[in-house]
N, C-alpha and C positions, 0 to 999 in steps of 0.2 A: 710694315703696317702703319698707315697714317691715322692718328688719333683725332677724332673730331669732338668738339663740344656739343652739349645738348642743344645749344642755340643754333649751331650749324646744322644740325640734323633736323630740327624743326623748320628751319629756313629752307632746307633742301626738300624734305618730304612732307612737312606739315603735321606729322605725328611720329611718334616711336613708342615702342613696347620694350619694357625692362623689367628687371627684378630688383627688389629692394634690398640694401644691405644696411642692417641696423634694426632696432626694435621700437622706434619712435612711433610707428603707425600700427603696432599691435593693438587689438586683436584683428583688425581689418586686414592688414597685410603682414604675413609671415615672412621673415627674413629668408632670402634665397630659396623661397618656395612658391610664392605667388608672383604673378606678373601684374603690371599695371601699363595702361596706354595713356600717354600725355599728348595732348594736341596744343598747337600753338594758341597762345592767349589772344582773345579778341574782345576788346572792351573791358569793362569793370568786372571783377569776380564777384560772386555772391556768396553770402553765409553758407557754409557747410561745404563749399568747394575744396577739393583737395588740390593744392597747387605745387608746383616744382618752382622753387625760387633760389636765387643765388646769394650766398653770403660771401663777402670778400675774404680771401682773394680769389680762390676758385673752388669753393665749398658749395654743394648743392643739397638742398634740403626738401623733403616731401612732407608737407603738413597741411592741416585744414583751417580754413578761414572760420574764425568763430565770432568776429565782429568786423563789419564794414563801416569804415569812418569816411568822412569827407574827402580826406587826403591820403589815407593809408588804411591798413588792415591790422587786425590783431589775429595772430595765427598760433595754433597749438597743435602738437602732435597727439594723436589718440592715446599714447602711452606715456605722455609727458605731464609734469606738474606745472611747469612755468610757461606762461604765455609770453610770445614774442610781439612787441609793439613796433610800430612805426615801419611796417614792410609796405613799401611803395609799389605802385604798379610797374615801375620800371625795374624792380627786383624780380617780378614774377615772370617766368618765361614760359609756362605752360599750365594747363589744367588737366586733371586726371578725368578721362571720360569713360574708362572701364577698368576692369580688373579681372584677373583669372584666378579662381581659387579651386583646388582639387579638380582641375581639367574643365571647369564650367565657367563661362564668361558672363560678367554682370556688368551692365551699364549703370551709370550714376543715375539713370531715370528709373532703374528697378525699384518697385515699391518696398521691398525689404531693405534695400541699402538706404533709401530715404529715410525709412523709419529708424534704422540704425544710427544714422547721422544725427538726427534729432535728439533721439533718446540718450546717446553717448555724450553729446554736448550738454544736454539738461542734466545729466548725472555728475558733471565735472566736479562741482563742489564736494559731493560725497566721495568721489574717486580720489581726489586730492587729500581729503581728510583720512581716508583709509591707508593710502600710501604713506603718509606722514606718520600714522599710528604704527605701521609695520616697521618703518625705518626706526622709530623710537624704540619699539619692543626689541629689535635686532641689537641696537646699542646696549640696552639693559641686559640682554642675555649674554652679550660678550663680556661684561664685566663681572 
């Protein structure tokens, strides 16, 4: 069996569909349950795009663009506390165009998905505060 990289698959086919491993995009994408489709990136990404990018050496990450800056992006997983800075265009290999949840496909143009993306990003400060509070409570309860 020949192993191909995501970049090779995008260059060959223009898109691919895969399932996520990890919880960083919860509640949008559930680990090993939901599928997502990535298309080859063309041009600059936009705020709220979910992008597949590469961290050295060979680590691929699927997270959301929360800020578009002149020379880079600020990116955050939907279930993460810490933003990632200085993600460049050359790091991003593809953009999510749709996902499948419970057997139903949704495009990123779907009204419900667009609302979710904006509300989820807007609530980030409250979500971050809530997660930190839960972590603190866990530490206190362990003692």
